[in-house]
All heavy atoms as a GROMACS GRO file, in nm:
protein
  613
    1MET      N    1  10.265   6.976  11.707
    1MET     CA    2  10.380   7.044  11.646
    1MET      C    3  10.470   7.107  11.759
    1MET      O    4  10.416   7.164  11.846
    1MET     CB    5  10.344   7.148  11.544
    1MET     CG    6  10.453   7.224  11.492
    1MET     SD    7  10.416   7.342  11.354
    1MET     CE    8  10.281   7.440  11.408
    2THR      N    9  10.598   7.086  11.745
    2THR     CA   10  10.694   7.144  11.841
    2THR      C   11  10.761   7.264  11.770
    2THR      O   12  10.833   7.239  11.672
    2THR     CB   13  10.785   7.036  11.896
    2THR    OG1   14  10.721   6.929  11.949
    2THR    CG2   15  10.883   7.098  11.994
    3VAL      N   16  10.747   7.381  11.828
    3VAL     CA   17  10.823   7.491  11.776
    3VAL      C   18  10.953   7.502  11.845
    3VAL      O   19  10.964   7.524  11.960
    3VAL     CB   20  10.734   7.633  11.793
    3VAL    CG1   21  10.822   7.741  11.750
    3VAL    CG2   22  10.610   7.623  11.735
    4THR      N   23  11.058   7.476  11.763
    4THR     CA   24  11.194   7.474  11.818
    4THR      C   25  11.254   7.625  11.820
    4THR      O   26  11.329   7.650  11.910
    4THR     CB   27  11.290   7.388  11.721
    4THR    OG1   28  11.228   7.264  11.715
    4THR    CG2   29  11.432   7.389  11.776
    5ALA      N   30  11.224   7.700  11.724
    5ALA     CA   31  11.274   7.839  11.723
    5ALA      C   32  11.179   7.924  11.643
    5ALA      O   33  11.102   7.869  11.558
    5ALA     CB   34  11.409   7.842  11.664
    6THR      N   35  11.197   8.054  11.660
    6THR     CA   36  11.106   8.149  11.580
    6THR      C   37  11.218   8.233  11.514
    6THR      O   38  11.333   8.248  11.559
    6THR     CB   39  11.011   8.227  11.653
    6THR    OG1   40  11.092   8.305  11.749
    6THR    CG2   41  10.908   8.143  11.708
    7TYR      N   42  11.187   8.296  11.408
    7TYR     CA   43  11.285   8.389  11.338
    7TYR      C   44  11.214   8.506  11.269
    7TYR      O   45  11.093   8.507  11.240
    7TYR     CB   46  11.364   8.311  11.234
    7TYR     CG   47  11.278   8.253  11.120
    7TYR    CD1   48  11.270   8.328  10.994
    7TYR    CD2   49  11.208   8.132  11.132
    7TYR    CE1   50  11.179   8.278  10.898
    7TYR    CE2   51  11.124   8.093  11.035
    7TYR     CZ   52  11.116   8.170  10.916
    7TYR     OH   53  11.037   8.110  10.816
    8ASN      N   54  11.299   8.603  11.243
    8ASN     CA   55  11.248   8.725  11.166
    8ASN      C   56  11.330   8.751  11.046
    8ASN      O   57  11.307   8.834  10.963
    8ASN     CB   58  11.229   8.853  11.244
    8ASN     CG   59  11.356   8.894  11.315
    8ASN    OD1   60  11.464   8.828  11.292
    8ASN    ND2   61  11.352   8.993  11.393
    9LEU      N   62  11.429   8.668  11.019
    9LEU     CA   63  11.517   8.668  10.905
    9LEU      C   64  11.522   8.536  10.832
    9LEU      O   65  11.561   8.442  10.904
    9LEU     CB   66  11.654   8.723  10.939
    9LEU     CG   67  11.676   8.860  10.991
    9LEU    CD1   68  11.816   8.885  11.045
    9LEU    CD2   69  11.629   8.957  10.889
   10ALA      N   70  11.478   8.519  10.714
   10ALA     CA   71  11.474   8.392  10.650
   10ALA      C   72  11.607   8.332  10.634
   10ALA      O   73  11.623   8.210  10.643
   10ALA     CB   74  11.396   8.414  10.514
   11TYR      N   75  11.707   8.415  10.618
   11TYR     CA   76  11.842   8.354  10.610
   11TYR      C   77  11.885   8.273  10.736
   11TYR      O   78  11.939   8.162  10.727
   11TYR     CB   79  11.943   8.462  10.592
   11TYR     CG   80  12.084   8.411  10.573
   11TYR    CD1   81  12.138   8.360  10.457
   11TYR    CD2   82  12.171   8.430  10.685
   11TYR    CE1   83  12.265   8.309  10.454
   11TYR    CE2   84  12.298   8.380  10.669
   11TYR     CZ   85  12.344   8.317  10.558
   11TYR     OH   86  12.482   8.268  10.552
   12ASN      N   87  11.852   8.325  10.852
   12ASN     CA   88  11.885   8.266  10.979
   12ASN      C   89  11.803   8.132  10.987
   12ASN      O   90  11.853   8.036  11.034
   12ASN     CB   91  11.842   8.347  11.095
   12ASN     CG   92  11.940   8.472  11.100
   12ASN    OD1   93  12.044   8.483  11.038
   12ASN    ND2   94  11.897   8.571  11.180
   13ALA      N   95  11.676   8.133  10.947
   13ALA     CA   96  11.596   8.012  10.952
   13ALA      C   97  11.646   7.911  10.859
   13ALA      O   98  11.651   7.783  10.886
   13ALA     CB   99  11.454   8.048  10.910
   14ALA      N  100  11.703   7.949  10.734
   14ALA     CA  101  11.764   7.863  10.644
   14ALA      C  102  11.884   7.792  10.700
   14ALA      O  103  11.910   7.677  10.679
   14ALA     CB  104  11.804   7.938  10.516
   15ILE      N  105  11.968   7.862  10.778
   15ILE     CA  106  12.074   7.801  10.848
   15ILE      C  107  12.031   7.690  10.944
   15ILE      O  108  12.089   7.578  10.941
   15ILE     CB  109  12.159   7.903  10.914
   15ILE    CG1  110  12.231   8.000  10.820
   15ILE    CG2  111  12.258   7.843  11.016
   15ILE    CD1  112  12.299   8.114  10.887
   16LEU      N  113  11.928   7.714  11.021
   16LEU     CA  114  11.874   7.615  11.104
   16LEU      C  115  11.821   7.482  11.022
   16LEU      O  116  11.840   7.374  11.063
   16LEU     CB  117  11.756   7.672  11.198
   16LEU     CG  118  11.805   7.778  11.304
   16LEU    CD1  119  11.680   7.840  11.359
   16LEU    CD2  120  11.903   7.719  11.398
   17ALA      N  121  11.748   7.516  10.919
   17ALA     CA  122  11.698   7.409  10.841
   17ALA      C  123  11.808   7.335  10.771
   17ALA      O  124  11.800   7.203  10.766
   17ALA     CB  125  11.607   7.464  10.734
   18ARG      N  126  11.919   7.396  10.726
   18ARG     CA  127  12.027   7.325  10.660
   18ARG      C  128  12.100   7.235  10.771
   18ARG      O  129  12.162   7.131  10.731
   18ARG     CB  130  12.126   7.431  10.609
   18ARG     CG  131  12.229   7.376  10.522
   18ARG     CD  132  12.312   7.480  10.443
   18ARG     NE  133  12.361   7.583  10.536
   18ARG     CZ  134  12.345   7.712  10.509
   18ARG    NH1  135  12.269   7.752  10.415
   18ARG    NH2  136  12.389   7.791  10.596
   19GLU      N  137  12.097   7.272  10.896
   19GLU     CA  138  12.155   7.194  11.002
   19GLU      C  139  12.067   7.088  11.050
   19GLU      O  140  12.093   7.030  11.162
   19GLU     CB  141  12.208   7.284  11.108
   19GLU     CG  142  12.310   7.386  11.072
   19GLU     CD  143  12.440   7.315  11.022
   19GLU    OE1  144  12.485   7.204  11.081
   19GLU    OE2  145  12.505   7.360  10.922
   20ASN      N  146  11.952   7.064  10.993
   20ASN     CA  147  11.858   6.967  11.020
   20ASN      C  148  11.793   6.986  11.164
   20ASN      O  149  11.748   6.896  11.221
   20ASN     CB  150  11.904   6.811  11.022
   20ASN     CG  151  11.941   6.786  10.877
   20ASN    OD1  152  11.866   6.809  10.784
   20ASN    ND2  153  12.047   6.719  10.858
   21ILE      N  154  11.784   7.118  11.199
   21ILE     CA  155  11.713   7.147  11.329
   21ILE      C  156  11.564   7.152  11.310
   21ILE      O  157  11.490   7.128  11.406
   21ILE     CB  158  11.766   7.277  11.388
   21ILE    CG1  159  11.915   7.259  11.432
   21ILE    CG2  160  11.689   7.321  11.505
   21ILE    CD1  161  11.994   7.378  11.475
   22GLY      N  162  11.513   7.183  11.191
   22GLY     CA  163  11.376   7.177  11.161
   22GLY      C  164  11.344   7.230  11.022
   22GLY      O  165  11.434   7.229  10.935
   23CYS      N  166  11.230   7.272  11.008
   23CYS     CA  167  11.176   7.331  10.874
   23CYS      C  168  11.147   7.471  10.890
   23CYS      O  169  11.116   7.518  11.002
   23CYS     CB  170  11.050   7.259  10.831
   23CYS     SG  171  11.078   7.086  10.796
   24ALA      N  172  11.154   7.545  10.782
   24ALA     CA  173  11.137   7.687  10.791
   24ALA      C  174  11.017   7.722  10.703
   24ALA      O  175  11.014   7.679  10.584
   24ALA     CB  176  11.253   7.764  10.754
   25LEU      N  177  10.916   7.795  10.752
   25LEU     CA  178  10.807   7.848  10.660
   25LEU      C  179  10.839   7.986  10.634
   25LEU      O  180  10.856   8.072  10.716
   25LEU     CB  181  10.674   7.843  10.749
   25LEU     CG  182  10.566   7.754  10.717
   25LEU    CD1  183  10.623   7.612  10.693
   25LEU    CD2  184  10.452   7.753  10.807
   26THR      N  185  10.851   8.013  10.497
   26THR     CA  186  10.883   8.148  10.445
   26THR      C  187  10.842   8.155  10.306
   26THR      O  188  10.786   8.060  10.245
   26THR     CB  189  11.036   8.168  10.452
   26THR    OG1  190  11.066   8.306  10.418
   26THR    CG2  191  11.108   8.071  10.365
   27TYR      N  192  10.854   8.274  10.246
   27TYR     CA  193  10.812   8.296  10.104
   27TYR      C  194  10.920   8.236  10.022
   27TYR      O  195  11.035   8.224  10.059
   27TYR     CB  196  10.794   8.449  10.085
   27TYR     CG  197  10.680   8.511  10.149
   27TYR    CD1  198  10.695   8.604  10.255
   27TYR    CD2  199  10.549   8.492  10.110
   27TYR    CE1  200  10.590   8.662  10.317
   27TYR    CE2  201  10.448   8.549  10.168
   27TYR     CZ  202  10.468   8.634  10.279
   27TYR     OH  203  10.362   8.695  10.334
   28ASP      N  204  10.875   8.207   9.901
   28ASP     CA  205  10.969   8.152   9.793
   28ASP      C  206  11.074   8.266   9.749
   28ASP      O  207  11.045   8.380   9.755
   28ASP     CB  208  10.898   8.105   9.673
   28ASP     CG  209  10.978   8.028   9.581
   28ASP    OD1  210  11.087   7.990   9.612
   28ASP    OD2  211  10.922   8.000   9.468
   29LYS      N  212  11.190   8.210   9.721
   29LYS     CA  213  11.293   8.299   9.668
   29LYS      C  214  11.361   8.394   9.777
   29LYS      O  215  11.429   8.486   9.730
   29LYS     CB  216  11.255   8.372   9.546
   29LYS     CG  217  11.216   8.281   9.430
   29LYS     CD  218  11.174   8.359   9.309
   29LYS     CE  219  11.147   8.271   9.191
   29LYS     NZ  220  11.059   8.156   9.212
   30LEU      N  221  11.339   8.370   9.902
   30LEU     CA  222  11.412   8.445  10.001
   30LEU      C  223  11.542   8.388  10.044
   30LEU      O  224  11.636   8.458  10.091
   30LEU     CB  225  11.327   8.466  10.126
   30LEU     CG  226  11.201   8.556  10.105
   30LEU    CD1  227  11.129   8.573  10.236
   30LEU    CD2  228  11.245   8.688  10.056
   31VAL      N  229  11.555   8.258  10.021
   31VAL     CA  230  11.680   8.187  10.045
   31VAL      C  231  11.719   8.106   9.924
   31VAL      O  232  11.634   8.075   9.838
   31VAL     CB  233  11.674   8.092  10.170
   31VAL    CG1  234  11.655   8.182  10.299
   31VAL    CG2  235  11.566   8.002  10.158
   32ASN      N  236  11.850   8.068   9.921
   32ASN     CA  237  11.902   7.995   9.806
   32ASN      C  238  11.846   7.846   9.819
   32ASN      O  239  11.870   7.778   9.909
   32ASN     CB  240  12.054   7.988   9.805
   32ASN     CG  241  12.101   7.910   9.699
   32ASN    OD1  242  12.038   7.889   9.592
   32ASN    ND2  243  12.239   7.881   9.703
   33THR      N  244  11.753   7.810   9.719
   33THR     CA  245  11.712   7.674   9.706
   33THR      C  246  11.748   7.612   9.569
   33THR      O  247  11.685   7.523   9.517
   33THR     CB  248  11.558   7.664   9.727
   33THR    OG1  249  11.498   7.751   9.634
   33THR    CG2  250  11.521   7.707   9.867
   34GLY      N  251  11.855   7.667   9.511
   34GLY     CA  252  11.901   7.619   9.382
   34GLY      C  253  11.969   7.491   9.387
   34GLY      O  254  11.968   7.420   9.488
   35PRO      N  255  12.011   7.443   9.260
   35PRO     CA  256  12.075   7.307   9.254
   35PRO      C  257  12.196   7.286   9.353
   35PRO      O  258  12.218   7.172   9.389
   35PRO     CB  259  12.122   7.297   9.101
   35PRO     CG  260  12.066   7.417   9.045
   35PRO     CD  261  12.015   7.509   9.144
   36ASP      N  262  12.269   7.403   9.387
   36ASP     CA  263  12.386   7.381   9.477
   36ASP      C  264  12.347   7.388   9.622
   36ASP      O  265  12.432   7.386   9.698
   36ASP     CB  266  12.484   7.495   9.438
   36ASP     CG  267  12.430   7.628   9.448
   36ASP    OD1  268  12.312   7.646   9.436
   36ASP    OD2  269  12.510   7.733   9.474
   37SER      N  270  12.212   7.393   9.651
   37SER     CA  271  12.168   7.416   9.798
   37SER      C  272  12.108   7.278   9.846
   37SER      O  273  12.043   7.215   9.764
   37SER     CB  274  12.082   7.519   9.802
   37SER     OG  275  12.017   7.534   9.928
   38PRO      N  276  12.133   7.247   9.967
   38PRO     CA  277  12.067   7.133  10.025
   38PRO      C  278  11.917   7.160  10.060
   38PRO      O  279  11.858   7.062  10.089
   38PRO     CB  280  12.155   7.109  10.152
   38PRO     CG  281  12.208   7.236  10.196
   38PRO     CD  282  12.229   7.303  10.058
   39LEU      N  283  11.878   7.287  10.047
   39LEU     CA  284  11.737   7.321  10.079
   39LEU      C  285  11.647   7.316   9.953
   39LEU      O  286  11.698   7.328   9.850
   39LEU     CB  287  11.736   7.456  10.135
   39LEU     CG  288  11.818   7.486  10.263
   39LEU    CD1  289  11.809   7.624  10.294
   39LEU    CD2  290  11.774   7.403  10.384
   40CYS      N  291  11.524   7.297   9.981
   40CYS     CA  292  11.430   7.296   9.870
   40CYS      C  293  11.301   7.372   9.923
   40CYS      O  294  11.276   7.381  10.035
   40CYS     CB  295  11.384   7.157   9.823
   40CYS     SG  296  11.296   7.053   9.956
   41PHE      N  297  11.225   7.417   9.816
   41PHE     CA  298  11.109   7.499   9.845
   41PHE      C  299  10.981   7.419   9.817
   41PHE      O  300  10.982   7.355   9.710
   41PHE     CB  301  11.101   7.629   9.778
   41PHE     CG  302  10.976   7.700   9.806
   41PHE    CD1  303  10.957   7.777   9.922
   41PHE    CD2  304  10.867   7.700   9.713
   41PHE    CE1  305  10.846   7.851   9.941
   41PHE    CE2  306  10.750   7.771   9.746
   41PHE     CZ  307  10.738   7.857   9.851
   42ARG      N  308  10.890   7.387   9.909
   42ARG     CA  309  10.766   7.316   9.884
   42ARG      C  310  10.646   7.406   9.914
   42ARG      O  311  10.625   7.449  10.027
   42ARG     CB  312  10.761   7.191   9.973
   42ARG     CG  313  10.868   7.085   9.951
   42ARG     CD  314  10.846   7.022   9.817
   42ARG     NE  315  10.946   6.915   9.789
   42ARG     CZ  316  11.044   6.912   9.703
   42ARG    NH1  317  11.048   7.015   9.629
   42ARG    NH2  318  11.124   6.817   9.696
   43PRO      N  319  10.571   7.446   9.802
   43PRO     CA  320  10.460   7.531   9.851
   43PRO      C  321  10.357   7.468   9.922
   43PRO      O  322  10.336   7.349   9.906
   43PRO     CB  323  10.418   7.577   9.708
   43PRO     CG  324  10.465   7.472   9.618
   43PRO     CD  325  10.586   7.414   9.678
   44LEU      N  326  10.284   7.539  10.007
   44LEU     CA  327  10.177   7.496  10.082
   44LEU      C  328  10.050   7.487   9.996
   44LEU      O  329  10.026   7.595   9.935
   44LEU     CB  330  10.148   7.560  10.215
   44LEU     CG  331  10.263   7.562  10.312
   44LEU    CD1  332  10.223   7.651  10.433
   44LEU    CD2  333  10.292   7.420  10.358
   45ALA      N  334   9.977   7.387   9.985
   45ALA     CA  335   9.858   7.380   9.903
   45ALA      C  336   9.734   7.422   9.984
   45ALA      O  337   9.720   7.389  10.104
   45ALA     CB  338   9.834   7.246   9.847
   46GLY      N  339   9.649   7.505   9.936
   46GLY     CA  340   9.523   7.542  10.000
   46GLY      C  341   9.533   7.638  10.096
   46GLY      O  342   9.440   7.682  10.165
   47VAL      N  343   9.649   7.713  10.106
   47VAL     CA  344   9.658   7.815  10.213
   47VAL      C  345   9.652   7.949  10.134
   47VAL      O  346   9.727   7.973  10.031
   47VAL     CB  347   9.801   7.814  10.279
   47VAL    CG1  348   9.831   7.922  10.373
   47VAL    CG2  349   9.808   7.678  10.355
   48PRO      N  350   9.564   8.039  10.165
   48PRO     CA  351   9.552   8.161  10.111
   48PRO      C  352   9.673   8.247  10.129
   48PRO      O  353   9.734   8.243  10.238
   48PRO     CB  354   9.426   8.231  10.170
   48PRO     CG  355   9.415   8.162  10.305
   48PRO     CD  356   9.470   8.020  10.290
   49SER      N  357   9.722   8.321  10.027
   49SER     CA  358   9.840   8.407  10.033
   49SER      C  359   9.798   8.536  10.110
   49SER      O  360   9.681   8.598  10.087
   49SER     CB  361   9.890   8.438   9.904
   49SER     OG  362   9.800   8.506   9.823
   50PRO      N  363   9.881   8.580  10.201
   50PRO     CA  364   9.842   8.711  10.276
   50PRO      C  365   9.851   8.836  10.191
   50PRO      O  366   9.928   8.838  10.103
   50PRO     CB  367   9.947   8.712  10.384
   50PRO     CG  368  10.063   8.644  10.326
   50PRO     CD  369  10.003   8.529  10.229
   51ASN      N  370   9.775   8.927  10.217
   51ASN     CA  371   9.782   9.066  10.165
   51ASN      C  372   9.907   9.133  10.209
   51ASN      O  373   9.946   9.110  10.323
   51ASN     CB  374   9.661   9.148  10.201
   51ASN     CG  375   9.526   9.094  10.140
   51ASN    OD1  376   9.537   9.037  10.031
   51ASN    ND2  377   9.418   9.117  10.201
   52MET      N  378   9.977   9.199  10.116
   52MET     CA  379  10.096   9.268  10.155
   52MET      C  380  10.070   9.416  10.129
   52MET      O  381  10.000   9.447  10.033
   52MET     CB  382  10.215   9.224  10.076
   52MET     CG  383  10.247   9.073  10.110
   52MET     SD  384  10.385   9.022  10.032
   52MET     CE  385  10.518   9.087  10.128
   53PHE      N  386  10.127   9.505  10.213
   53PHE     CA  387  10.107   9.652  10.203
   53PHE      C  388  10.229   9.721  10.201
   53PHE      O  389  10.329   9.684  10.266
   53PHE     CB  390  10.016   9.699  10.326
   53PHE     CG  391   9.888   9.626  10.332
   53PHE    CD1  392   9.867   9.522  10.411
   53PHE    CD2  393   9.771   9.674  10.253
   53PHE    CE1  394   9.744   9.457  10.414
   53PHE    CE2  395   9.653   9.611  10.263
   53PHE     CZ  396   9.641   9.498  10.341
   54VAL      N  397  10.232   9.847  10.138
   54VAL     CA  398  10.346   9.933  10.148
   54VAL      C  399  10.282  10.059  10.218
   54VAL      O  400  10.174  10.106  10.171
   54VAL     CB  401  10.391   9.979  10.003
   54VAL    CG1  402  10.507  10.077  10.014
   54VAL    CG2  403  10.448   9.847   9.933
   55VAL      N  404  10.345  10.101  10.317
   55VAL     CA  405  10.288  10.201  10.412
   55VAL      C  406  10.388  10.311  10.430
   55VAL      O  407  10.507  10.289  10.445
   55VAL     CB  408  10.246  10.141  10.545
   55VAL    CG1  409  10.185  10.243  10.635
   55VAL    CG2  410  10.150  10.027  10.521
   56TRP      N  411  10.338  10.436  10.419
   56TRP     CA  412  10.433  10.549  10.453
   56TRP      C  413  10.350  10.662  10.518
   56TRP      O  414  10.228  10.663  10.509
   56TRP     CB  415  10.504  10.604  10.321
   56TRP     CG  416  10.400  10.654  10.212
   56TRP    CD1  417  10.350  10.774  10.197
   56TRP    CD2  418  10.343  10.575  10.122
   56TRP    NE1  419  10.273  10.789  10.094
   56TRP    CE2  420  10.256  10.658  10.044
   56TRP    CE3  421  10.347  10.438  10.076
   56TRP    CZ2  422  10.180  10.617   9.932
   56TRP    CZ3  423  10.273  10.398   9.969
   56TRP    CH2  424  10.189  10.479   9.910
   57ARG      N  425  10.416  10.754  10.586
   57ARG     CA  426  10.347  10.877  10.640
   57ARG      C  427  10.294  10.964  10.541
   57ARG      O  428  10.350  10.977  10.443
   57ARG     CB  429  10.440  10.942  10.731
   57ARG     CG  430  10.478  10.876  10.861
   57ARG     CD  431  10.556  10.952  10.951
   57ARG     NE  432  10.695  10.945  10.884
   57ARG     CZ  433  10.790  11.034  10.916
   57ARG    NH1  434  10.768  11.138  10.998
   57ARG    NH2  435  10.912  11.024  10.864
   58ARG      N  436  10.179  11.027  10.579
   58ARG     CA  437  10.117  11.124  10.495
   58ARG      C  438  10.218  11.247  10.484
   58ARG      O  439  10.292  11.275  10.582
   58ARG     CB  440   9.988  11.188  10.553
   58ARG     CG  441   9.879  11.083  10.561
   58ARG     CD  442   9.753  11.155  10.611
   58ARG     NE  443   9.674  11.060  10.675
   58ARG     CZ  444   9.557  11.026  10.620
   58ARG    NH1  445   9.518  11.078  10.501
   58ARG    NH2  446   9.481  10.935  10.663
   59ASN      N  447  10.227  11.304  10.368
   59ASN     CA  448  10.318  11.424  10.332
   59ASN      C  449  10.463  11.385  10.356
   59ASN      O  450  10.539  11.472  10.390
   59ASN     CB  451  10.271  11.541  10.427
   59ASN     CG  452  10.122  11.582  10.401
   59ASN    OD1  453  10.067  11.582  10.295
   59ASN    ND2  454  10.053  11.607  10.513
   60GLN      N  455  10.490  11.256  10.337
   60GLN     CA  456  10.630  11.218  10.360
   60GLN      C  457  10.711  11.266  10.235
   60GLN      O  458  10.675  11.269  10.123
   60GLN     CB  459  10.635  11.070  10.352
   60GLN     CG  460  10.775  11.008  10.355
   60GLN     CD  461  10.838  11.018  10.491
   60GLN    OE1  462  10.765  11.000  10.586
   60GLN    NE2  463  10.973  11.043  10.479
   61LEU      N  464  10.828  11.328  10.265
   61LEU     CA  465  10.923  11.373  10.155
   61LEU      C  466  11.016  11.250  10.134
   61LEU      O  467  11.081  11.200  10.222
   61LEU     CB  468  11.009  11.484  10.204
   61LEU     CG  469  10.919  11.616  10.239
   61LEU    CD1  470  11.018  11.728  10.287
   61LEU    CD2  471  10.853  11.666  10.119
   62PHE      N  472  11.019  11.212  10.005
   62PHE     CA  473  11.098  11.099   9.960
   62PHE      C  474  11.213  11.151   9.878
   62PHE      O  475  11.218  11.243   9.812
   62PHE     CB  476  11.016  11.010   9.867
   62PHE     CG  477  10.906  10.939   9.946
   62PHE    CD1  478  10.770  10.967   9.933
   62PHE    CD2  479  10.934  10.825  10.026
   62PHE    CE1  480  10.662  10.909   9.991
   62PHE    CE2  481  10.827  10.767  10.088
   62PHE     CZ  482  10.699  10.801  10.074
   63SER      N  483  11.326  11.065   9.895
   63SER     CA  484  11.438  11.095   9.796
   63SER      C  485  11.395  11.054   9.653
   63SER      O  486  11.291  10.993   9.628
   63SER     CB  487  11.560  10.993   9.837
   63SER     OG  488  11.521  10.867   9.818
   64ARG      N  489  11.476  11.100   9.556
   64ARG     CA  490  11.428  11.063   9.421
   64ARG      C  491  11.419  10.913   9.395
   64ARG      O  492  11.320  10.870   9.329
   64ARG     CB  493  11.536  11.127   9.331
   64ARG     CG  494  11.490  11.118   9.179
   64ARG     CD  495  11.594  11.199   9.081
   64ARG     NE  496  11.536  11.203   8.950
   64ARG     CZ  497  11.541  11.111   8.862
   64ARG    NH1  498  11.593  10.992   8.892
   64ARG    NH2  499  11.488  11.127   8.746
   65PRO      N  500  11.513  10.840   9.437
   65PRO     CA  501  11.497  10.684   9.415
   65PRO      C  502  11.374  10.629   9.481
   65PRO      O  503  11.296  10.547   9.430
   65PRO     CB  504  11.617  10.616   9.465
   65PRO     CG  505  11.721  10.730   9.471
   65PRO     CD  506  11.646  10.864   9.491
   66ALA      N  507  11.344  10.683   9.599
   66ALA     CA  508  11.227  10.632   9.668
   66ALA      C  509  11.099  10.680   9.602
   66ALA      O  510  11.001  10.593   9.593
   66ALA     CB  511  11.229  10.680   9.818
   67ARG      N  512  11.092  10.794   9.553
   67ARG     CA  513  10.990  10.838   9.482
   67ARG      C  514  10.959  10.767   9.348
   67ARG      O  515  10.844  10.723   9.311
   67ARG     CB  516  11.001  10.996   9.448
   67ARG     CG  517  10.895  11.058   9.352
   67ARG     CD  518  10.753  11.046   9.378
   67ARG     NE  519  10.720  11.083   9.506
   67ARG     CZ  520  10.608  11.053   9.572
   67ARG    NH1  521  10.520  10.981   9.511
   67ARG    NH2  522  10.581  11.102   9.691
   68LEU      N  523  11.071  10.735   9.282
   68LEU     CA  524  11.054  10.644   9.162
   68LEU      C  525  11.003  10.516   9.190
   68LEU      O  526  10.928  10.460   9.114
   68LEU     CB  527  11.196  10.638   9.082
   68LEU     CG  528  11.245  10.769   9.024
   68LEU    CD1  529  11.385  10.748   8.974
   68LEU    CD2  530  11.151  10.808   8.907
   69LEU      N  531  11.052  10.458   9.300
   69LEU     CA  532  10.994  10.320   9.342
   69LEU      C  533  10.852  10.334   9.377
   69LEU      O  534  10.769  10.239   9.328
   69LEU     CB  535  11.080  10.268   9.468
   69LEU     CG  536  11.034  10.141   9.527
   69LEU    CD1  537  11.041  10.027   9.424
   69LEU    CD2  538  11.106  10.106   9.657
   70LEU      N  539  10.813  10.420   9.452
   70LEU     CA  540  10.675  10.448   9.483
   70LEU      C  541  10.579  10.464   9.357
   70LEU      O  542  10.478  10.402   9.345
   70LEU     CB  543  10.656  10.558   9.582
   70LEU     CG  544  10.511  10.581   9.636
   70LEU    CD1  545  10.466  10.446   9.714
   70LEU    CD2  546  10.520  10.691   9.739
   71ASP      N  547  10.639  10.546   9.264
   71ASP     CA  548  10.555  10.568   9.148
   71ASP      C  549  10.541  10.445   9.062
   71ASP      O  550  10.435  10.408   9.011
   71ASP     CB  551  10.628  10.680   9.055
   71ASP     CG  552  10.599  10.821   9.124
   71ASP    OD1  553  10.525  10.835   9.211
   71ASP    OD2  554  10.690  10.908   9.082
   72GLU      N  555  10.655  10.365   9.053
   72GLU     CA  556  10.644  10.237   8.992
   72GLU      C  557  10.545  10.140   9.045
   72GLU      O  558  10.473  10.068   8.979
   72GLU     CB  559  10.789  10.182   8.982
   72GLU     CG  560  10.801  10.059   8.892
   72GLU     CD  561  10.781  10.086   8.744
   72GLU    OE1  562  10.807  10.197   8.701
   72GLU    OE2  563  10.737   9.992   8.677
   73LEU      N  564  10.550  10.136   9.183
   73LEU     CA  565  10.448  10.052   9.261
   73LEU      C  566  10.311  10.091   9.233
   73LEU      O  567  10.219  10.010   9.215
   73LEU     CB  568  10.483  10.042   9.406
   73LEU     CG  569  10.610   9.969   9.452
   73LEU    CD1  570  10.643  10.001   9.597
   73LEU    CD2  571  10.600   9.822   9.424
   74LYS      N  572  10.284  10.221   9.232
   74LYS     CA  573  10.150  10.267   9.203
   74LYS      C  574  10.101  10.238   9.068
   74LYS      O  575   9.988  10.205   9.047
   74LYS     CB  576  10.142  10.425   9.225
   74LYS     CG  577  10.150  10.463   9.373
   74LYS     CD  578  10.147  10.619   9.391
   74LYS     CE  579  10.140  10.656   9.528
   74LYS     NZ  580  10.138  10.807   9.538
   75ASN      N  581  10.192  10.254   8.968
   75ASN     CA  582  10.159  10.215   8.838
   75ASN      C  583  10.126  10.068   8.813
   75ASN      O  584  10.041  10.029   8.742
   75ASN     CB  585  10.270  10.264   8.742
   75ASN     CG  586  10.273  10.419   8.719
   75ASN    OD1  587  10.176  10.486   8.751
   75ASN    ND2  588  10.392  10.474   8.694
   76LYS      N  589  10.215   9.990   8.877
   76LYS     CA  590  10.198   9.847   8.873
   76LYS      C  591  10.070   9.796   8.924
   76LYS      O  592  10.010   9.700   8.869
   76LYS     CB  593  10.311   9.784   8.926
   76LYS     CG  594  10.327   9.628   8.921
   76LYS     CD  595  10.401   9.571   8.818
   76LYS     CE  596  10.410   9.414   8.837
   76LYS     NZ  597  10.424   9.368   8.705
   77PHE      N  598  10.040   9.843   9.045
   77PHE     CA  599   9.927   9.793   9.116
   77PHE      C  600   9.806   9.871   9.118
   77PHE      O  601   9.711   9.840   9.201
   77PHE     CB  602   9.980   9.754   9.258
   77PHE     CG  603  10.084   9.645   9.260
   77PHE    CD1  604  10.207   9.686   9.293
   77PHE    CD2  605  10.055   9.516   9.237
   77PHE    CE1  606  10.317   9.590   9.288
   77PHE    CE2  607  10.151   9.421   9.232
   77PHE     CZ  608  10.279   9.467   9.263
   78ALA      N  609   9.793   9.973   9.055
   78ALA     CA  610   9.670  10.070   9.049
   78ALA      C  611   9.562   9.997   8.985
   78ALA      O  612   9.567   9.913   8.895
   78ALA     CB  613   9.714  10.203   8.978
   0.00000   0.00000   0.00000
C-alpha cells in the first residue's frame, strides 16, 4: 500500500478522493455520499470499531448548553 497523503479533516480527504488521488478511510456520514455525490461509503468487514471517549477536566465549569449535552450523553450511555 502506498500512502499518498494523511489527513485530520474528513472533508479534505473527500476532496482528494473526489479528484481520484486515492481512497479515504473515515467514519460514515462525515462527508456527503448521497445520490448527488461522486463518492460512496463502503464499510470494512471484520474490523472492530474503536472505542470513543468524551473527556473533560475534573471540576470543570460548563456553560448551560455544554452541561445539557453532557447530561444527555450520561443518560444515553449510562
